C-alpha positions in Angstrom: 0.0 0.1 -0.2 2.9 2.0 0.1 2.8 3.3 -3.4 -0.8 4.4 -3.0 -2.8 7.1 -2.3 -5.3 6.6 1.0 -7.9 8.5 1.6 -9.2 8.8 5.5 -12.8 9.4 5.8 -13.8 9.6 9.5 -15.5 12.5 12.1 -12.5 15.0 11.6 -14.7 18.2 12.2 -16.8 17.2 15.2 -15.6 19.6 17.9 -14.3 16.4 20.2 -11.4 15.4 21.6 -11.8 11.9 20.6 -13.0 12.3 17.1 -10.1 15.0 16.4 -7.3 12.7 18.2 -7.9 9.3 17.0 -7.9 10.9 13.2 -4.7 12.7 13.7 -3.5 9.1 15.2 -4.4 7.1 12.7 -3.1 9.7 10.1 0.4 10.0 11.8 0.5 5.9 12.2 0.1 5.2 8.3 2.6 8.7 7.8 5.1 6.5 10.1 4.7 3.7 7.8 5.5 5.5 4.5 2.2 5.3 3.3 0.4 9.0 1.8 -2.3 9.8 3.7 -5.0 12.6 3.7 -8.1 13.3 5.5 -11.3 13.8 3.2 -12.4 17.2 4.2 -16.4 15.5 3.7 -18.7 17.5 5.1 -21.9 15.1 6.1 -24.8 17.1 6.2 -26.8 16.1 9.3 -23.0 16.1 11.5 -22.8 19.7 10.1 -26.7 20.6 11.2 -25.7 19.0 14.8 -22.4 20.9 15.7 -24.2 24.6 14.0 -27.0 24.3 16.7 -24.6 24.6 19.3 -24.5 27.9 18.3 -27.7 29.0 18.0 -29.9 31.4 20.6 -33.3 30.9 21.3 -35.6 30.9 24.5 -38.6 31.6 25.9 -37.9 33.5 28.9 -34.7 35.9 29.7 -33.1 33.2 31.9 -33.0 30.8 29.1 -31.5 33.2 26.6 -29.0 34.1 29.4 -27.9 30.3 29.5 -28.2 29.8 25.7 -25.7 32.7 25.1 -23.5 31.4 27.8 -23.2 27.9 25.9 -22.7 29.6 23.0 -20.4 31.9 23.9 -18.0 28.6 25.1 -19.1 26.7 22.2 -17.7 29.2 19.9 -14.3 29.5 21.7 -13.7 25.9 21.9 -14.8 25.4 18.3 -11.9 27.9 17.4 -9.1 25.8 19.4 -10.6 22.6 17.4 -10.1 24.7 14.1 -6.6 25.7 15.1 -5.6 21.8 15.9 -7.0 20.8 12.4 -5.2 23.4 10.8 -1.7 23.0 12.5 -2.0 18.9 13.1 -4.2 17.3 10.3 -3.6 16.9 6.5 -6.8 17.3 5.1 -7.7 17.6 1.7 -7.8 20.8 0.0 -11.1 19.7 -1.9 -14.5 19.9 -0.1 -16.8 17.0 -0.6 -20.8 16.5 0.2 -23.4 14.3 -1.0 -23.0 16.3 -4.5 -19.8 15.6 -5.6 -18.8 12.5 -3.3 -17.9 10.4 -6.5 -14.9 12.9 -7.6 -13.1 11.4 -4.8 -12.6 8.3 -6.3 -10.6 10.2 -9.1 -8.2 11.2 -6.1 -7.6 8.1 -3.8 -6.5 4.4 -4.7 -7.7 3.3 -1.2 -10.2 4.4 1.0 -9.7 3.9 5.0 -13.1 4.7 6.9 -12.8 4.8 10.7 -12.2 5.4 13.4 -15.0 6.3 15.6 -18.9 5.8 15.3 -18.8 6.0 11.5 -21.2 2.8 11.1 -23.6 4.2 13.6 -26.4 5.9 11.3 -28.4 7.6 13.7 -25.1 9.6 14.3 -24.7 10.2 10.6 -28.3 10.5 9.7 -28.1 7.5 7.7 -25.1 9.1 5.2 -24.4 6.1 3.5 -20.7 7.7 2.2 -19.4 6.2 5.3 -20.0 3.1 3.7 -17.8 4.2 0.7 -20.8 4.0 -1.5 -19.0 6.2 -3.9 -16.2 3.8 -4.8 -16.2 0.0 -5.9 -13.0 -0.9 -5.2 -10.0 -0.5 -2.4 -12.6 -0.1 0.6 -11.5 -0.7 3.8 -12.2 0.2 7.5 -10.2 0.4 10.2 -11.7 -0.1 14.2 -15.1 1.5 13.0 -17.7 1.3 15.6 -21.6 1.1 15.3 -21.9 2.5 18.3 -24.6 0.1 19.6 -25.0 -3.5 19.8 -28.0 -4.2 18.0 -29.7 -2.7 14.7 -33.0 -2.3 12.9 -33.7 -4.4 10.0 -34.0 -1.1 7.8 -30.4 -0.5 8.7 -29.6 -4.4 8.3 -30.7 -3.6 4.5 -28.6 -0.5 4.3 -25.5 -2.6 5.8 -26.2 -5.8 3.5 -26.2 -3.1 0.7 -22.9 -1.3 1.1 -20.5 -3.5 3.3 -20.4 -6.6 1.4 -17.8 -4.6 -1.0 -15.7 -4.0 1.3 -12.5 -5.9 0.5 -11.0 -5.5 4.5 -13.5 -5.1 7.2 -11.8 -3.6 10.9 -14.3 -2.6 13.6 -13.7 -1.9 17.4 -16.2 -3.6 19.4 -16.1 -7.2 19.7 -19.8 -7.8 20.0 -20.6 -6.2 16.4 -19.0 -9.2 14.4 -22.5 -11.1 14.9 -24.2 -7.9 13.5 -21.4 -7.6 10.5 -21.9 -11.7 9.7 -25.7 -11.6 9.8 -25.8 -9.2 6.5 -24.1 -11.9 5.0 -20.4 -10.5 5.4 -17.9 -13.7 4.6 -14.3 -12.2 4.6 -12.6 -12.2 7.6 -13.6 -9.3 10.5 -11.1 -8.2 12.3 -11.1 -6.2 15.6 -8.8 -3.6 16.4 -8.1 -1.3 18.8 -9.1 2.6 18.7 -6.3 4.7 16.5 -5.1 6.5 19.9 -3.6 3.1 20.6 -1.2 3.3 17.5 0.8 6.3 19.0 2.9 5.6 22.3 3.1 7.7 25.3 6.1 9.3 24.3 4.7 10.4 20.9 1.6 11.9 22.6 3.5 13.7 24.6 6.2 15.1 22.2 2.6 16.4 20.4 1.9 18.1 24.0 5.0 19.7 23.9 4.9 21.4 21.0 2.3 23.4 22.2 2.5 23.4 26.3 6.1 23.2 27.9 6.2 20.7 30.9 6.5 22.6 33.8 6.5 21.6 37.5 2.8 20.8 39.0 1.6 23.9 41.2 -1.1 21.5 43.0 -1.9 18.1 42.5 -5.8 17.5 41.1 -7.9 14.8 40.1 -9.4 15.6 37.0 -13.0 14.3 36.2 -13.9 14.2 32.3 -17.7 13.5 31.4 -19.7 12.8 28.6 -22.6 11.8 29.8 -24.1 12.6 33.1 -22.4 10.8 36.3 -24.1 9.0 38.4 -21.7 8.3 41.7 -18.5 9.3 39.7 -18.2 13.1 41.1 -19.0 12.2 44.7 -16.4 9.3 44.2 -13.7 11.8 42.9 -14.3 14.1 45.7 -14.0 11.5 48.0 -10.3 10.4 46.6 -9.1 14.0 46.4 -9.9 14.7 50.0 -8.1 11.5 51.1 -5.0 12.5 49.0 -5.1 16.4 49.6 -5.8 17.1 45.9 -8.3 19.5 44.3 -10.6 18.6 41.8 -10.4 20.0 38.2 -13.7 19.1 36.2 -13.1 19.0 32.6 -16.9 19.3 30.8 -17.6 18.0 27.5 -20.0 20.8 27.0 -21.5 23.9 29.0 -24.1 22.4 31.6 -25.5 25.3 33.6 -26.8 22.8 36.4 -23.8 20.7 36.5 -21.9 24.2 36.8 -23.8 25.4 39.6 -23.9 22.6 41.3 -20.5 22.1 41.9 -19.2 25.7 42.8 -16.6 24.1 45.1 -14.6 22.4 42.6 -13.0 23.8 39.2 -15.0 23.6 36.6 -13.5 23.9 32.9 -15.1 24.1 29.5 -12.9 25.4 27.0 -9.7 23.5 26.4 -7.9 22.6 22.9 -7.1 18.8 22.0 -3.8 19.5 23.7 -4.8 20.8 26.5 -7.1 18.1 27.3 -4.4 15.3 26.5 -2.0 17.5 29.5 -4.9 17.2 32.0 -4.9 13.8 31.9 -1.0 13.3 31.8 -0.5 15.5 34.7 -3.7 14.6 36.8 -3.2 12.1 40.3 -5.9 10.0 39.1 -9.0 10.6 36.5 -12.5 9.9 36.8 -14.5 9.5 33.8 -17.6 8.5 31.5 -15.5 9.1 28.4 -14.5 6.3 26.3 -11.4 8.5 25.4 -10.9 9.3 28.7 -10.3 5.8 29.5 -8.0 5.3 26.7 -5.7 8.1 27.3 -5.5 7.5 31.2 -4.2 4.0 30.0 -2.0 5.6 27.5 -0.2 8.0 29.9 -0.4 5.3 33.1 -2.7 7.0 35.3 -4.6 5.7 38.3 -8.4 6.1 36.9 -12.1 5.1 37.2 -14.7 4.7 34.7 -18.2 4.9 35.2 -19.8 2.6 32.4 -23.4 2.3 33.5 -26.2 4.8 33.1 -29.8 3.8 34.0 -28.8 0.4 33.1 -27.0 1.0 29.8 -23.7 0.0 29.5 -21.2 1.6 27.8 -19.8 -1.4 25.6 -17.0 0.6 24.4 -15.7 1.3 27.5 -16.1 -1.9 29.1 -14.7 -4.1 26.1 -11.6 -1.5 25.9 -11.1 -2.4 30.0 -11.9 -6.4 29.1 -9.8 -6.6 26.4 -7.1 -5.0 28.7 -7.6 -7.6 31.4 -8.6 -4.4 33.9 -12.5 -4.3 34.3 -11.6 -3.8 38.1 -11.5 0.1 37.2 -15.1 -0.1 36.7 -16.3 2.5 39.0 -19.8 0.5 39.1 -18.4 -2.4 40.6 -18.5 -0.1 43.8 -14.8 -1.2 44.8 -14.0 -1.5 48.7 -11.0 1.1 48.3 -10.3 3.5 45.3 -6.5 3.0 45.9 -6.1 -0.1 44.4 -3.2 0.1 41.9 -3.2 -1.0 38.5 -0.6 -3.6 37.0 1.1 -1.3 34.0 3.5 -4.0 32.9 0.2 -6.4 32.3 -1.3 -3.5 30.7 1.7 -2.3 28.4 1.8 -6.0 26.9 -1.9 -5.8 26.2 -1.6 -2.6 24.6 1.7 -3.8 22.6 -0.4 -6.8 21.6 -3.0 -5.1 19.9 -1.1 -2.4 18.2 0.9 -5.3 16.1 -2.5 -6.9 15.5 -3.4 -3.3 13.9 0.1 -3.2 12.2 -0.6 -6.6 10.7 -3.9 -5.6 9.5 -3.0 -1.9 7.8 0.5 -2.6 6.6 0.2 -6.7 5.5 -1.8 -6.8 2.3 
């Protein structure tokens, strides 16, 4: 594949830490293997609409208008940081594509890799079948593509059946999605690979941080909370851990939540951080408490003690659970009500498991 031009199709435009960092990681890993690649600047109308709504302001009362104006201001500032990251660190195609001109992409690239992230979650894309590479007949690969759920509707099965059987190589992120792919008649090998962020090692991520953030002596010890879903017992547990270890608490929110902000005035609430500042917050933390897949992933990569909350109203976050199961550290699941928050992770074992997964990915991506 080294002589071919590769186009990566993913959610690179989302103002989401995991989305841009997994895109960066896959691009860098292919580059290390001497494979020229670009992230295709595809604009999915459904995703564009979802993110544009973050900047709209409307409300029935003056108070709701104030709340929405604050949220809009936070989102604008945060979005600027993501635009800057994409400009500085992602090699994105000069041409922009959409539903109307997507067939032009096949004139530019020899191989297409779709993934990672929830590119095969039809709810996320508004049923945009571009993420099944329906505009091209050959050179169709996926890498760690996620469906974002463990079952699909009959309508979705029909879409999968029509689209996925023309793929030359299929790699998914979650083990339980194998049966779904098989159920639509896919006969080729189905590979299960780790999220692209694991393709780069700790030193490579630290090098990225140091391009913008000079390493300084930490002024204060802190526990980091990072949530993408409403936490259940996470904040309470984090505060308890911080008190016992004489740490302050920093709460990084994925979105501005008015209620959470005023409910947690005794801790430092943070809303506007760049992807690199996000990495540094995890790197310098004493311990991480999170409901996020990528919050969990980077805690592992930086070898930080962490706790993940994966169950919300009986709905399991399979992405986190599968990752911890794969690395043999399911005991970091906070929902299991650990007797102590001071138990330590055997990083030697975790490191070995991550290396095994990285080798599997290397074989998949570079062995034709």
